[in-house]
A tleap script that builds the chain and sets N, CA, C and O, in Angstrom:
source leaprc.protein.ff14SB
mol = sequence {
  NMET GLU LEU PRO LEU ALA ALA ILE ASP LEU
  ALA ALA ASN GLY GLY THR ASN PHE SER LYS
  LEU GLU LEU LEU ARG ALA GLY ASP LEU TYR
  LYS GLU SER TYR GLY PRO LEU MET ASN ILE
  GLY HIE SER ALA GLU GLU MET LEU GLY TRP
  LEU ASN GLN ILE GLU MET LYS THR VAL LYS
  GLN ILE ILE ILE SER GLY GLY ILE ARG ASP
  PHE LEU ASP GLY TYR TYR LEU ILE SER SER
  CYS LYS TYR PRO SER ILE TYR GLY GLN ALA
  SER GLY PHE LEU LYS HIE ALA ARG GLY ASP
  TYR ARG ASP LEU PHE ASP TYR VAL ASN LEU
  GLN VAL GLU GLY LEU LYS LEU ALA LYS THR
  PHE LEU LYS VAL ARG CSER
}
set mol.1.N position { -26.257 13.355 -1.792 }
set mol.1.CA position { -26.019 12.488 -2.930 }
set mol.1.C position { -26.466 13.123 -4.249 }
set mol.1.O position { -26.491 12.454 -5.282 }
set mol.2.N position { -26.809 14.378 -4.217 }
set mol.2.CA position { -27.202 15.075 -5.429 }
set mol.2.C position { -26.063 15.893 -6.026 }
set mol.2.O position { -26.228 16.501 -7.084 }
set mol.3.N position { -24.912 15.914 -5.360 }
set mol.3.CA position { -23.766 16.652 -5.881 }
set mol.3.C position { -23.166 15.926 -7.078 }
set mol.3.O position { -23.220 14.698 -7.130 }
set mol.4.N position { -22.606 16.636 -8.026 }
set mol.4.CA position { -21.999 15.992 -9.203 }
set mol.4.C position { -20.608 15.432 -8.868 }
set mol.4.O position { -19.590 15.965 -9.309 }
set mol.5.N position { -20.586 14.366 -8.094 }
set mol.5.CA position { -19.327 13.762 -7.661 }
set mol.5.C position { -18.820 12.757 -8.691 }
set mol.5.O position { -19.605 12.035 -9.307 }
set mol.6.N position { -17.526 12.718 -8.869 }
set mol.6.CA position { -16.934 11.724 -9.766 }
set mol.6.C position { -17.000 10.344 -9.138 }
set mol.6.O position { -17.191 9.350 -9.838 }
set mol.7.N position { -16.843 10.276 -7.813 }
set mol.7.CA position { -16.860 8.978 -7.135 }
set mol.7.C position { -17.107 9.162 -5.650 }
set mol.7.O position { -16.899 10.239 -5.093 }
set mol.8.N position { -17.553 8.088 -5.025 }
set mol.8.CA position { -17.668 7.994 -3.574 }
set mol.8.C position { -16.862 6.774 -3.157 }
set mol.8.O position { -17.055 5.682 -3.693 }
set mol.9.N position { -15.957 6.960 -2.199 }
set mol.9.CA position { -15.171 5.847 -1.661 }
set mol.9.C position { -15.768 5.471 -0.316 }
set mol.9.O position { -15.836 6.302 0.589 }
set mol.10.N position { -16.200 4.231 -0.181 }
set mol.10.CA position { -16.827 3.800 1.068 }
set mol.10.C position { -15.829 3.732 2.224 }
set mol.10.O position { -16.196 4.027 3.361 }
set mol.11.N position { -14.592 3.355 1.964 }
set mol.11.CA position { -13.564 3.269 3.014 }
set mol.11.C position { -14.122 2.587 4.259 }
set mol.11.O position { -14.089 3.147 5.355 }
set mol.12.N position { -14.624 1.392 4.082 }
set mol.12.CA position { -15.325 0.666 5.135 }
set mol.12.C position { -14.393 0.206 6.253 }
set mol.12.O position { -13.173 0.149 6.099 }
set mol.13.N position { -15.011 -0.114 7.370 }
set mol.13.CA position { -14.284 -0.663 8.508 }
set mol.13.C position { -13.686 -2.016 8.108 }
set mol.13.O position { -14.317 -2.808 7.408 }
set mol.14.N position { -12.492 -2.252 8.555 }
set mol.14.CA position { -11.826 -3.505 8.202 }
set mol.14.C position { -10.641 -3.277 7.299 }
set mol.14.O position { -9.840 -4.186 7.079 }
set mol.15.N position { -10.520 -2.088 6.779 }
set mol.15.CA position { -9.378 -1.752 5.938 }
set mol.15.C position { -8.285 -1.098 6.766 }
set mol.15.O position { -8.231 -1.269 7.984 }
set mol.16.N position { -7.428 -0.360 6.110 }
set mol.16.CA position { -6.356 0.332 6.819 }
set mol.16.C position { -6.979 1.311 7.807 }
set mol.16.O position { -7.778 2.165 7.421 }
set mol.17.N position { -6.621 1.189 9.060 }
set mol.17.CA position { -7.205 1.996 10.118 }
set mol.17.C position { -6.311 3.213 10.379 }
set mol.17.O position { -5.363 3.145 11.161 }
set mol.18.N position { -6.628 4.320 9.712 }
set mol.18.CA position { -5.814 5.518 9.839 }
set mol.18.C position { -5.932 6.147 11.223 }
set mol.18.O position { -4.994 6.795 11.688 }
set mol.19.N position { -7.069 5.965 11.885 }
set mol.19.CA position { -7.198 6.446 13.256 }
set mol.19.C position { -6.176 5.754 14.149 }
set mol.19.O position { -5.520 6.397 14.968 }
set mol.20.N position { -6.048 4.463 13.989 }
set mol.20.CA position { -5.084 3.701 14.787 }
set mol.20.C position { -3.649 4.129 14.473 }
set mol.20.O position { -2.825 4.272 15.376 }
set mol.21.N position { -3.365 4.327 13.210 }
set mol.21.CA position { -2.014 4.764 12.838 }
set mol.21.C position { -1.669 6.109 13.459 }
set mol.21.O position { -0.557 6.303 13.950 }
set mol.22.N position { -2.613 7.032 13.439 }
set mol.22.CA position { -2.367 8.340 14.037 }
set mol.22.C position { -2.198 8.235 15.546 }
set mol.22.O position { -1.360 8.923 16.129 }
set mol.23.N position { -2.990 7.375 16.178 }
set mol.23.CA position { -2.866 7.223 17.627 }
set mol.23.C position { -1.539 6.578 18.027 }
set mol.23.O position { -1.033 6.834 19.120 }
set mol.24.N position { -0.985 5.763 17.172 }
set mol.24.CA position { 0.320 5.166 17.468 }
set mol.24.C position { 1.405 6.238 17.543 }
set mol.24.O position { 2.414 6.063 18.226 }
set mol.25.N position { 1.193 7.335 16.845 }
set mol.25.CA position { 2.164 8.435 16.853 }
set mol.25.C position { 1.881 9.439 17.963 }
set mol.25.O position { 2.716 10.298 18.245 }
set mol.26.N position { 0.719 9.342 18.593 }
set mol.26.CA position { 0.276 10.337 19.562 }
set mol.26.C position { 0.729 9.983 20.979 }
set mol.26.O position { 1.225 8.887 21.239 }
set mol.27.N position { 0.545 10.940 21.881 }
set mol.27.CA position { 0.863 10.731 23.288 }
set mol.27.C position { -0.222 9.939 23.998 }
set mol.27.O position { -1.277 9.650 23.432 }
set mol.28.N position { 0.058 9.593 25.246 }
set mol.28.CA position { -0.858 8.767 26.031 }
set mol.28.C position { -2.224 9.411 26.238 }
set mol.28.O position { -3.241 8.718 26.206 }
set mol.29.N position { -2.264 10.718 26.447 }
set mol.29.CA position { -3.546 11.401 26.658 }
set mol.29.C position { -4.435 11.278 25.424 }
set mol.29.O position { -5.636 11.039 25.548 }
set mol.30.N position { -3.861 11.436 24.249 }
set mol.30.CA position { -4.632 11.274 23.007 }
set mol.30.C position { -5.103 9.830 22.846 }
set mol.30.O position { -6.246 9.586 22.459 }
set mol.31.N position { -4.231 8.888 23.139 }
set mol.31.CA position { -4.601 7.468 23.027 }
set mol.31.C position { -5.770 7.149 23.947 }
set mol.31.O position { -6.705 6.451 23.556 }
set mol.32.N position { -5.710 7.665 25.175 }
set mol.32.CA position { -6.784 7.417 26.137 }
set mol.32.C position { -8.083 8.078 25.697 }
set mol.32.O position { -9.153 7.479 25.801 }
set mol.33.N position { -7.994 9.305 25.209 }
set mol.33.CA position { -9.194 10.058 24.831 }
set mol.33.C position { -9.828 9.572 23.540 }
set mol.33.O position { -11.049 9.445 23.453 }
set mol.34.N position { -9.003 9.299 22.536 }
set mol.34.CA position { -9.532 8.968 21.213 }
set mol.34.C position { -9.463 7.488 20.861 }
set mol.34.O position { -9.931 7.089 19.795 }
set mol.35.N position { -8.900 6.684 21.719 }
set mol.35.CA position { -8.786 5.248 21.468 }
set mol.35.C position { -10.096 4.567 21.097 }
set mol.35.O position { -10.119 3.744 20.182 }
set mol.36.N position { -11.197 4.896 21.792 }
set mol.36.CA position { -12.470 4.244 21.455 }
set mol.36.C position { -12.946 4.499 20.016 }
set mol.36.O position { -13.745 3.726 19.488 }
set mol.37.N position { -12.469 5.562 19.387 }
set mol.37.CA position { -12.892 5.861 18.014 }
set mol.37.C position { -12.285 4.907 16.983 }
set mol.37.O position { -12.761 4.832 15.850 }
set mol.38.N position { -11.244 4.184 17.371 }
set mol.38.CA position { -10.525 3.331 16.411 }
set mol.38.C position { -11.401 2.242 15.791 }
set mol.38.O position { -11.155 1.823 14.660 }
set mol.39.N position { -12.399 1.791 16.502 }
set mol.39.CA position { -13.175 0.646 16.017 }
set mol.39.C position { -14.566 1.016 15.534 }
set mol.39.O position { -15.422 0.146 15.373 }
set mol.40.N position { -14.796 2.292 15.305 }
set mol.40.CA position { -16.104 2.729 14.824 }
set mol.40.C position { -16.132 2.630 13.305 }
set mol.40.O position { -15.172 3.013 12.636 }
set mol.41.N position { -17.199 2.130 12.775 }
set mol.41.CA position { -17.343 2.046 11.326 }
set mol.41.C position { -18.288 0.926 10.933 }
set mol.41.O position { -18.773 0.175 11.778 }
set mol.42.N position { -18.538 0.829 9.652 }
set mol.42.CA position { -19.446 -0.184 9.110 }
set mol.42.C position { -18.708 -0.983 8.048 }
set mol.42.O position { -17.743 -0.505 7.452 }
set mol.43.N position { -19.165 -2.183 7.824 }
set mol.43.CA position { -18.565 -3.021 6.778 }
set mol.43.C position { -18.973 -2.511 5.400 }
set mol.43.O position { -19.961 -1.791 5.254 }
set mol.44.N position { -18.207 -2.891 4.412 }
set mol.44.CA position { -18.536 -2.511 3.034 }
set mol.44.C position { -19.900 -3.075 2.640 }
set mol.44.O position { -20.663 -2.413 1.936 }
set mol.45.N position { -20.204 -4.271 3.081 }
set mol.45.CA position { -21.493 -4.890 2.743 }
set mol.45.C position { -22.659 -4.094 3.346 }
set mol.45.O position { -23.674 -3.887 2.681 }
set mol.46.N position { -22.518 -3.649 4.598 }
set mol.46.CA position { -23.555 -2.820 5.213 }
set mol.46.C position { -23.738 -1.514 4.441 }
set mol.46.O position { -24.860 -1.106 4.142 }
set mol.47.N position { -22.630 -0.873 4.129 }
set mol.47.CA position { -22.692 0.411 3.438 }
set mol.47.C position { -23.304 0.275 2.048 }
set mol.47.O position { -24.061 1.142 1.611 }
set mol.48.N position { -22.977 -0.803 1.364 }
set mol.48.CA position { -23.583 -1.029 0.042 }
set mol.48.C position { -25.081 -1.244 0.147 }
set mol.48.O position { -25.841 -0.780 -0.703 }
set mol.49.N position { -25.506 -1.941 1.182 }
set mol.49.CA position { -26.938 -2.145 1.395 }
set mol.49.C position { -27.679 -0.821 1.490 }
set mol.49.O position { -28.745 -0.651 0.898 }
set mol.50.N position { -27.109 0.111 2.235 }
set mol.50.CA position { -27.735 1.430 2.369 }
set mol.50.C position { -27.651 2.207 1.065 }
set mol.50.O position { -28.617 2.852 0.656 }
set mol.51.N position { -26.505 2.147 0.420 }
set mol.51.CA position { -26.296 2.876 -0.827 }
set mol.51.C position { -27.265 2.403 -1.911 }
set mol.51.O position { -27.782 3.208 -2.687 }
set mol.52.N position { -27.505 1.100 -1.957 }
set mol.52.CA position { -28.408 0.551 -2.962 }
set mol.52.C position { -29.858 0.947 -2.741 }
set mol.52.O position { -30.684 0.793 -3.641 }
set mol.53.N position { -30.181 1.454 -1.559 }
set mol.53.CA position { -31.554 1.872 -1.264 }
set mol.53.C position { -31.844 3.309 -1.691 }
set mol.53.O position { -33.003 3.726 -1.695 }
set mol.54.N position { -30.825 4.061 -2.046 }
set mol.54.CA position { -31.053 5.455 -2.425 }
set mol.54.C position { -30.818 5.648 -3.916 }
set mol.54.O position { -30.143 4.849 -4.566 }
set mol.55.N position { -31.386 6.719 -4.439 }
set mol.55.CA position { -31.208 7.048 -5.848 }
set mol.55.C position { -30.150 8.132 -5.990 }
set mol.55.O position { -30.260 9.205 -5.398 }
set mol.56.N position { -29.143 7.843 -6.769 }
set mol.56.CA position { -28.103 8.830 -7.070 }
set mol.56.C position { -28.032 8.971 -8.576 }
set mol.56.O position { -27.822 7.992 -9.292 }
set mol.57.N position { -28.205 10.176 -9.049 }
set mol.57.CA position { -28.208 10.401 -10.495 }
set mol.57.C position { -26.920 11.022 -11.001 }
set mol.57.O position { -26.647 10.993 -12.201 }
set mol.58.N position { -26.130 11.580 -10.107 }
set mol.58.CA position { -24.957 12.314 -10.576 }
set mol.58.C position { -23.626 11.642 -10.225 }
set mol.58.O position { -22.602 11.990 -10.815 }
set mol.59.N position { -23.608 10.703 -9.296 }
set mol.59.CA position { -22.362 10.029 -8.912 }
set mol.59.C position { -22.017 9.004 -9.985 }
set mol.59.O position { -22.833 8.152 -10.335 }
set mol.60.N position { -20.798 9.102 -10.498 }
set mol.60.CA position { -20.407 8.253 -11.622 }
set mol.60.C position { -19.809 6.911 -11.215 }
set mol.60.O position { -19.853 5.958 -11.993 }
set mol.61.N position { -19.252 6.821 -10.011 }
set mol.61.CA position { -18.508 5.615 -9.637 }
set mol.61.C position { -18.527 5.437 -8.125 }
set mol.61.O position { -18.441 6.410 -7.377 }
set mol.62.N position { -18.640 4.192 -7.681 }
set mol.62.CA position { -18.490 3.850 -6.277 }
set mol.62.C position { -17.177 3.090 -6.140 }
set mol.62.O position { -16.919 2.132 -6.870 }
set mol.63.N position { -16.355 3.531 -5.197 }
set mol.63.CA position { -15.107 2.825 -4.895 }
set mol.63.C position { -15.349 2.080 -3.589 }
set mol.63.O position { -15.568 2.691 -2.543 }
set mol.64.N position { -15.308 0.775 -3.661 }
set mol.64.CA position { -15.567 -0.048 -2.481 }
set mol.64.C position { -14.210 -0.448 -1.909 }
set mol.64.O position { -13.442 -1.163 -2.552 }
set mol.65.N position { -13.926 0.018 -0.703 }
set mol.65.CA position { -12.662 -0.317 -0.063 }
set mol.65.C position { -12.893 -0.538 1.416 }
set mol.65.O position { -13.878 -0.067 1.984 }
set mol.66.N position { -11.986 -1.252 2.024 }
set mol.66.CA position { -12.066 -1.522 3.445 }
set mol.66.C position { -12.406 -2.973 3.727 }
set mol.66.O position { -13.560 -3.380 3.599 }
set mol.67.N position { -11.428 -3.737 4.102 }
set mol.67.CA position { -11.654 -5.122 4.504 }
set mol.67.C position { -11.766 -6.120 3.372 }
set mol.67.O position { -12.175 -7.258 3.602 }
set mol.68.N position { -11.419 -5.737 2.172 }
set mol.68.CA position { -11.501 -6.658 1.030 }
set mol.68.C position { -10.228 -7.501 1.011 }
set mol.68.O position { -9.132 -6.980 0.804 }
set mol.69.N position { -10.382 -8.800 1.228 }
set mol.69.CA position { -9.231 -9.694 1.368 }
set mol.69.C position { -8.706 -10.229 0.047 }
set mol.69.O position { -7.506 -10.456 -0.106 }
set mol.70.N position { -9.608 -10.430 -0.909 }
set mol.70.CA position { -9.189 -11.044 -2.166 }
set mol.70.C position { -10.206 -10.755 -3.259 }
set mol.70.O position { -11.192 -10.053 -3.036 }
set mol.71.N position { -9.953 -11.311 -4.452 }
set mol.71.CA position { -10.821 -11.038 -5.605 }
set mol.71.C position { -12.248 -11.523 -5.399 }
set mol.71.O position { -13.173 -10.950 -5.975 }
set mol.72.N position { -12.456 -12.567 -4.592 }
set mol.72.CA position { -13.826 -13.035 -4.358 }
set mol.72.C position { -14.623 -12.018 -3.542 }
set mol.72.O position { -15.790 -11.759 -3.836 }
set mol.73.N position { -13.990 -11.442 -2.517 }
set mol.73.CA position { -14.658 -10.359 -1.778 }
set mol.73.C position { -14.979 -9.206 -2.728 }
set mol.73.O position { -16.097 -8.692 -2.738 }
set mol.74.N position { -13.993 -8.812 -3.519 }
set mol.74.CA position { -14.185 -7.712 -4.458 }
set mol.74.C position { -15.281 -8.001 -5.459 }
set mol.74.O position { -16.132 -7.151 -5.721 }
set mol.75.N position { -15.263 -9.206 -6.024 }
set mol.75.CA position { -16.291 -9.598 -6.997 }
set mol.75.C position { -17.682 -9.549 -6.372 }
set mol.75.O position { -18.620 -9.019 -6.968 }
set mol.76.N position { -17.807 -10.099 -5.181 }
set mol.76.CA position { -19.104 -10.107 -4.505 }
set mol.76.C position { -19.629 -8.679 -4.315 }
set mol.76.O position { -20.797 -8.397 -4.583 }
set mol.77.N position { -18.761 -7.796 -3.854 }
set mol.77.CA position { -19.204 -6.434 -3.555 }
set mol.77.C position { -19.534 -5.630 -4.811 }
set mol.77.O position { -20.548 -4.934 -4.835 }
set mol.78.N position { -18.708 -5.707 -5.851 }
set mol.78.CA position { -19.037 -4.946 -7.061 }
set mol.78.C position { -20.257 -5.529 -7.761 }
set mol.78.O position { -21.001 -4.804 -8.422 }
set mol.79.N position { -20.464 -6.831 -7.620 }
set mol.79.CA position { -21.658 -7.448 -8.207 }
set mol.79.C position { -22.911 -7.099 -7.431 }
set mol.79.O position { -24.009 -7.115 -7.986 }
set mol.80.N position { -22.761 -6.786 -6.155 }
set mol.80.CA position { -23.895 -6.440 -5.303 }
set mol.80.C position { -24.271 -4.959 -5.394 }
set mol.80.O position { -25.337 -4.562 -4.924 }
set mol.81.N position { -23.418 -4.156 -5.984 }
set mol.81.CA position { -23.652 -2.714 -6.069 }
set mol.81.C position { -24.484 -2.392 -7.308 }
set mol.81.O position { -24.186 -2.869 -8.403 }
set mol.82.N position { -25.523 -1.585 -7.132 }
set mol.82.CA position { -26.368 -1.247 -8.290 }
set mol.82.C position { -25.780 -0.106 -9.121 }
set mol.82.O position { -26.317 0.234 -10.175 }
set mol.83.N position { -24.685 0.484 -8.652 }
set mol.83.CA position { -24.018 1.565 -9.374 }
set mol.83.C position { -22.696 1.068 -9.941 }
set mol.83.O position { -22.145 0.084 -9.448 }
set mol.84.N position { -22.175 1.738 -10.976 }
set mol.84.CA position { -20.850 1.353 -11.479 }
set mol.84.C position { -19.840 1.401 -10.328 }
set mol.84.O position { -19.778 2.380 -9.585 }
set mol.85.N position { -19.061 0.344 -10.194 }
set mol.85.CA position { -18.165 0.286 -9.045 }
set mol.85.C position { -16.867 -0.454 -9.354 }
set mol.85.O position { -16.776 -1.273 -10.269 }
set mol.86.N position { -15.884 -0.123 -8.548 }
set mol.86.CA position { -14.603 -0.816 -8.546 }
set mol.86.C position { -14.264 -1.068 -7.081 }
set mol.86.O position { -14.913 -0.525 -6.187 }
set mol.87.N position { -13.253 -1.888 -6.837 }
set mol.87.CA position { -12.877 -2.112 -5.449 }
set mol.87.C position { -11.381 -1.919 -5.260 }
set mol.87.O position { -10.581 -2.077 -6.182 }
set mol.88.N position { -11.038 -1.572 -4.031 }
set mol.88.CA position { -9.645 -1.431 -3.630 }
set mol.88.C position { -9.297 -2.529 -2.649 }
set mol.88.O position { -10.114 -2.913 -1.813 }
set mol.89.N position { -8.101 -3.022 -2.754 }
set mol.89.CA position { -7.676 -4.160 -1.941 }
set mol.89.C position { -6.253 -3.900 -1.433 }
set mol.89.O position { -5.318 -4.608 -1.809 }
set mol.90.N position { -6.096 -2.911 -0.600 }
set mol.90.CA position { -4.757 -2.462 -0.218 }
set mol.90.C position { -3.968 -3.473 0.601 }
set mol.90.O position { -2.774 -3.656 0.363 }
set mol.91.N position { -4.594 -4.118 1.538 }
set mol.91.CA position { -3.857 -4.964 2.480 }
set mol.91.C position { -3.023 -6.040 1.791 }
set mol.91.O position { -1.831 -6.174 2.070 }
set mol.92.N position { -3.629 -6.792 0.908 }
set mol.92.CA position { -2.901 -7.843 0.194 }
set mol.92.C position { -1.780 -7.287 -0.662 }
set mol.92.O position { -0.695 -7.863 -0.741 }
set mol.93.N position { -2.052 -6.161 -1.301 }
set mol.93.CA position { -1.029 -5.539 -2.144 }
set mol.93.C position { 0.147 -5.065 -1.295 }
set mol.93.O position { 1.304 -5.274 -1.659 }
set mol.94.N position { -0.151 -4.431 -0.168 }
set mol.94.CA position { 0.916 -3.934 0.696 }
set mol.94.C position { 1.758 -5.072 1.266 }
set mol.94.O position { 2.977 -4.958 1.391 }
set mol.95.N position { 1.091 -6.167 1.608 }
set mol.95.CA position { 1.813 -7.333 2.132 }
set mol.95.C position { 2.840 -7.830 1.115 }
set mol.95.O position { 3.983 -8.114 1.470 }
set mol.96.N position { 2.434 -7.930 -0.127 }
set mol.96.CA position { 3.326 -8.446 -1.172 }
set mol.96.C position { 4.308 -7.393 -1.678 }
set mol.96.O position { 5.346 -7.738 -2.243 }
set mol.97.N position { 3.994 -6.129 -1.484 }
set mol.97.CA position { 4.905 -5.059 -1.910 }
set mol.97.C position { 6.140 -4.976 -1.009 }
set mol.97.O position { 7.140 -4.360 -1.378 }
set mol.98.N position { 6.068 -5.588 0.154 }
set mol.98.CA position { 7.218 -5.590 1.072 }
set mol.98.C position { 8.332 -6.510 0.579 }
set mol.98.O position { 9.498 -6.341 0.936 }
set mol.99.N position { 7.959 -7.477 -0.239 }
set mol.99.CA position { 8.950 -8.419 -0.759 }
set mol.99.C position { 9.541 -7.918 -2.062 }
set mol.99.O position { 9.580 -6.717 -2.331 }
set mol.100.N position { 9.994 -8.860 -2.856 }
set mol.100.CA position { 10.575 -8.446 -4.134 }
set mol.100.C position { 9.480 -8.170 -5.160 }
set mol.100.O position { 8.323 -8.550 -4.976 }
set mol.101.N position { 9.858 -7.518 -6.217 }
set mol.101.CA position { 8.912 -7.093 -7.247 }
set mol.101.C position { 8.167 -8.291 -7.848 }
set mol.101.O position { 6.969 -8.206 -8.116 }
set mol.102.N position { 8.859 -9.379 -8.052 }
set mol.102.CA position { 8.249 -10.559 -8.691 }
set mol.102.C position { 7.082 -11.094 -7.858 }
set mol.102.O position { 6.060 -11.505 -8.407 }
set mol.103.N position { 7.237 -11.086 -6.541 }
set mol.103.CA position { 6.173 -11.549 -5.654 }
set mol.103.C position { 4.930 -10.678 -5.823 }
set mol.103.O position { 3.816 -11.191 -5.928 }
set mol.104.N position { 5.123 -9.373 -5.849 }
set mol.104.CA position { 4.002 -8.454 -6.042 }
set mol.104.C position { 3.382 -8.640 -7.428 }
set mol.104.O position { 2.160 -8.681 -7.564 }
set mol.105.N position { 4.213 -8.751 -8.436 }
set mol.105.CA position { 3.743 -8.946 -9.804 }
set mol.105.C position { 2.873 -10.202 -9.907 }
set mol.105.O position { 1.790 -10.169 -10.490 }
set mol.106.N position { 3.355 -11.303 -9.338 }
set mol.106.CA position { 2.599 -12.563 -9.369 }
set mol.106.C position { 1.282 -12.441 -8.614 }
set mol.106.O position { 0.250 -12.929 -9.075 }
set mol.107.N position { 1.319 -11.790 -7.452 }
set mol.107.CA position { 0.108 -11.617 -6.662 }
set mol.107.C position { -0.941 -10.820 -7.436 }
set mol.107.O position { -2.108 -11.207 -7.488 }
set mol.108.N position { -0.520 -9.713 -8.032 }
set mol.108.CA position { -1.454 -8.874 -8.794 }
set mol.108.C position { -2.042 -9.670 -9.956 }
set mol.108.O position { -3.249 -9.618 -10.190 }
set mol.109.N position { -1.216 -10.394 -10.675 }
set mol.109.CA position { -1.717 -11.195 -11.795 }
set mol.109.C position { -2.725 -12.240 -11.341 }
set mol.109.O position { -3.739 -12.452 -12.006 }
set mol.110.N position { -2.458 -12.893 -10.218 }
set mol.110.CA position { -3.402 -13.896 -9.711 }
set mol.110.C position { -4.726 -13.258 -9.302 }
set mol.110.O position { -5.784 -13.849 -9.515 }
set mol.111.N position { -4.683 -12.069 -8.723 }
set mol.111.CA position { -5.918 -11.377 -8.353 }
set mol.111.C position { -6.723 -10.976 -9.591 }
set mol.111.O position { -7.946 -11.118 -9.614 }
set mol.112.N position { -6.035 -10.477 -10.613 }
set mol.112.CA position { -6.712 -10.075 -11.856 }
set mol.112.C position { -7.320 -11.296 -12.539 }
set mol.112.O position { -8.474 -11.258 -12.968 }
set mol.113.N position { -6.557 -12.370 -12.640 }
set mol.113.CA position { -7.071 -13.591 -13.273 }
set mol.113.C position { -8.217 -14.190 -12.459 }
set mol.113.O position { -9.192 -14.684 -13.027 }
set mol.114.N position { -8.103 -14.148 -11.133 }
set mol.114.CA position { -9.178 -14.654 -10.283 }
set mol.114.C position { -10.462 -13.866 -10.475 }
set mol.114.O position { -11.546 -14.447 -10.517 }
set mol.115.N position { -10.350 -12.546 -10.593 }
set mol.115.CA position { -11.533 -11.719 -10.828 }
set mol.115.C position { -12.153 -12.050 -12.184 }
set mol.115.O position { -13.377 -12.107 -12.307 }
set mol.116.N position { -11.328 -12.266 -13.187 }
set mol.116.CA position { -11.853 -12.656 -14.502 }
set mol.116.C position { -12.606 -13.973 -14.417 }
set mol.116.O position { -13.681 -14.113 -14.998 }
set mol.117.N position { -12.047 -14.942 -13.696 }
set mol.117.CA position { -12.728 -16.234 -13.515 }
set mol.117.C position { -14.063 -16.056 -12.795 }
set mol.117.O position { -15.078 -16.620 -13.203 }
set mol.118.N position { -14.051 -15.269 -11.725 }
set mol.118.CA position { -15.282 -15.035 -10.973 }
set mol.118.C position { -16.348 -14.390 -11.859 }
set mol.118.O position { -17.509 -14.797 -11.828 }
set mol.119.N position { -15.959 -13.390 -12.644 }
set mol.119.CA position { -16.918 -12.718 -13.523 }
set mol.119.C position { -17.457 -13.662 -14.589 }
set mol.119.O position { -18.607 -13.532 -15.010 }
set mol.120.N position { -16.637 -14.607 -15.028 }
set mol.120.CA position { -17.045 -15.538 -16.074 }
set mol.120.C position { -17.946 -16.656 -15.548 }
set mol.120.O position { -18.918 -17.034 -16.201 }
set mol.121.N position { -17.619 -17.183 -14.368 }
set mol.121.CA position { -18.277 -18.418 -13.911 }
set mol.121.C position { -19.180 -18.277 -12.692 }
set mol.121.O position { -19.880 -19.231 -12.353 }
set mol.122.N position { -19.195 -17.151 -12.031 }
set mol.122.CA position { -20.009 -16.999 -10.822 }
set mol.122.C position { -21.091 -15.953 -11.022 }
set mol.122.O position { -20.961 -15.043 -11.841 }
set mol.123.N position { -22.149 -16.103 -10.265 }
set mol.123.CA position { -23.224 -15.128 -10.269 }
set mol.123.C position { -23.679 -14.939 -8.831 }
set mol.123.O position { -24.002 -15.907 -8.143 }
set mol.124.N position { -23.703 -13.698 -8.380 }
set mol.124.CA position { -24.131 -13.391 -7.023 }
set mol.124.C position { -25.649 -13.383 -6.990 }
set mol.124.O position { -26.301 -12.709 -7.786 }
set mol.125.N position { -26.197 -14.143 -6.056 }
set mol.125.CA position { -27.655 -14.170 -5.895 }
set mol.125.C position { -28.066 -13.160 -4.850 }
set mol.125.O position { -27.386 -12.977 -3.841 }
set mol.126.N position { -29.182 -12.506 -5.100 }
set mol.126.CA position { -29.674 -11.493 -4.149 }
set mol.126.C position { -30.352 -12.143 -2.978 }
set mol.126.O position { -30.827 -11.450 -2.078 }
savepdb mol mol.pdb
quit
């Protein structure tokens, strides 16, 4: 954590499971051998707990991703992080990106407005 990194992405368990996607393309022997690895990982909340216990002087940004369902999850996690942070919320975006553009546009606007409301009216207690 002493490297001059621009950002660290937590990529927590609960988000897009790239191990599972790769195994879907693989043969049976790979699925049998590496299948147990698909569910290994920690939640974003667990990872933030550990991250908040260490001192990092050179990392400029934490990207919190993995299992974030909506703006309330995102708000909670960025408010709980002692470092500058943003969050990624791929699942909801991908779900709405499958439809027409207007559906995605409306979804994104509602998430942005919801985050603004949360930042204005809510406070995360430690």
